[in-house]
N, C-alpha and C positions, 0 to 999 in steps of 0.2 A: 335668393336661390342658393342653397348650400348642398354639399355632397362631395364625395370623392371622385377624382378623375385619376383612374389607375389603369392605363393601358398596359396589358400584359407584355406587350412588345418592349416596353421600357426595361423591365427586369430581364427579359431574354437577351436584349442587346447590351446589357451591362451598364446601363445608365446609372449614375450615382444616386439620383434622387427620384425613385419610382413613386414616392408617396405624395405627389402634389395634390393639394386639396383646394377646391373652389370655395371661398368663404362667402362672398356676395357678388352680385352683378348689378351694374348701374347702367342705365340707358343714357347715352350722351346725345344721340341723334336718331330720330325715327322718321325717315323721309324716303327718298328714292332708294337709298341704301340705309342700313342701320349700323350705328357705331355703339359698341358697348365697352364699358370698362370693367375688367375682371380683377377682383381682389383675391389673391391666391396666397397659399402658404406651403412651404416645403421644409424639410430638415436641412439645416446648414451643416458645414463641415464639422462643427463642434457638437452637433446633435440638437442644438436649439432650433426652435421654429424660426424660419426666415419668411417674412411677409413681403410681397411685392405686387405690383399692378401691371396689367397689360391692356392695351386697346386692341380691339379687333373689329373689322368692318365686314358686314355681311350683305349680300344681295340675293343669295340663292345659288345653288349649284348650276353648272353649265355643262354642255356637251358640244363637241366639235368633231368634224370628220374630214378626212382627206379623200376625196373621190379620185380614183385612178382608173385608167383604161389600159389593161395589159397589152392588148393588141396594138395600140398606137404609142404606148410609152408616155402617155400624157397624164397630167393631173389638172384639177380644176381648183382655182383659188379665187378669192374675192379681193376687191380693192375698194376701200372706203375711207372717208376722212376720219382721222383720229387726232385729237388735240396734242397728245404727246409727240406724235410724229412731226406735227407742225412746229412745236416748240423746240424740237431737236434738229431743226434745220431743213426739213423737207418742205419746199414752198407750197405744194398742193396739199400737204398734210395727209396724203394717202398712204395706207399701210397694206401690204399684201398679207392676207390671212386665209386660213381654212374657214369654210362656212360653219356656223354654229350659233348657239344662243342659250338663253335660260331654259331650264327644264320646265319651269312653271309647275303645273300639276301632273306632268307626264313623267314616265320613266325615261332614262337617258336615251335608249334606242329610238323610242317614238319621237322624242324631242329633236334628236339630231336629224332624223329623216325629214321632219317638218321644216327645220331650218335650212337644210341643204336644198330642198325643193323651192322654198321661198326665195333664197338668195341666189341660187345658180340656175334654177329651172330644170335641173336634172333629177330624175328619180333614181336613187342609188340602189344597188343590189344588197347582197348579204353583208351585214356589218361584222367587222373583226375588231374586237375590243383590244386596245393596246395597253392602256393603263388609266388610272385615275390620279390626277396630279393636284398639288397645291402650287399655284404659279407665283404666289407672293405670301407665304405663310407668316412672314413678319408683320403683314398688314391686314390680310383678309382670311376669313374662314372658308372662302369659296373653294369648291373642288371642281375640277373640269374633267369630265369623262371623255377620253380620246379614242377615236375609232379610225379605221381606214375601211373603204368600201369601193368595190368596182362599180363603174358606170358604163353604160352603152351610149355613145353619141347619138344613136337613133332614138333613145328614150328620153329626149328632152321634151318636157310638157309645157314649158313656158320660157319667156326670155329671162326670168329671174329678176334680180335687181332689188329684192327686199320688199317691204311693205311701205308704200308711199305714205299712208296715213300715219305711220310711226316715224316719219322723217328720214327713212332710209334711202340712200342714194348709192347703190352698190354696183360696181362694174364687175363683170364676170371675165376671168382670165383663164383660158385653156392653154397650157404650156407643156412642152416636154419636161420631164422630171428634172433633168440636170439644169435646164435653163431656168426653171422655177427656183431651184435651190440657189443658183448663182445670183438671181435677181434678189431673192430674199436676203442673202448675205451682203449684197452690195449697198443695201440701205443703211442709213446712220445707225439704226438698231432694228433687230428682227423681232417679230412676234414669236414668243417662246413656244407656244403650242404648235405653231405652223412649222417652225424649224425642227422641233422634235419629231413631228410626223413625217416630214420630208426625209429626214435622216433615217427614220425607222423603215420607211418604204423603199429606199434606194436599193438595199441588198435584195429585197423581195422581188423588185422589178428586174434586177439584173439576172435573177434566176428563172424568170418567167419565160 
């Protein structure tokens, strides 16, 4: 695969090397996730072509949502086992996160509604898109679409907990916003998308 990669934003932002070109792509791993090695070229400081390689991992884009109840001042989070949390000192390996998952063949809004209902049991209201993020651009091409959405405690359609056939064992946590933020920050490390959405929501909830 060859061809130019020339995001217009590079030139607008004053980047020194807007003319990065993709020379070839090599597949390193094609499994549950994909790892590719990209062979690239860009002008060096002396004007000569500089060749370099980068690895990137891909699994597909994701979406995540922070459900909140303005009347009660609460949010809904999930808790599930994550190997990094276990390796970094949490004995139960559980991490507090907003519900979410892979887009698969859906658009971000459809996917995040599906994931929120599967994981928490709540049917969320109108979605408010916050942003699209690269959570680890040095490692992965994955983008995560982030949303907040109101929920009504009376609109719970199941107990949640995820899909048992997929090995999910998810606990549902309904917490006051400030308590949720304190608990997320008290862990050895926070889930980035969850922390971002909690901090985004806090001024909105204080004005509600």
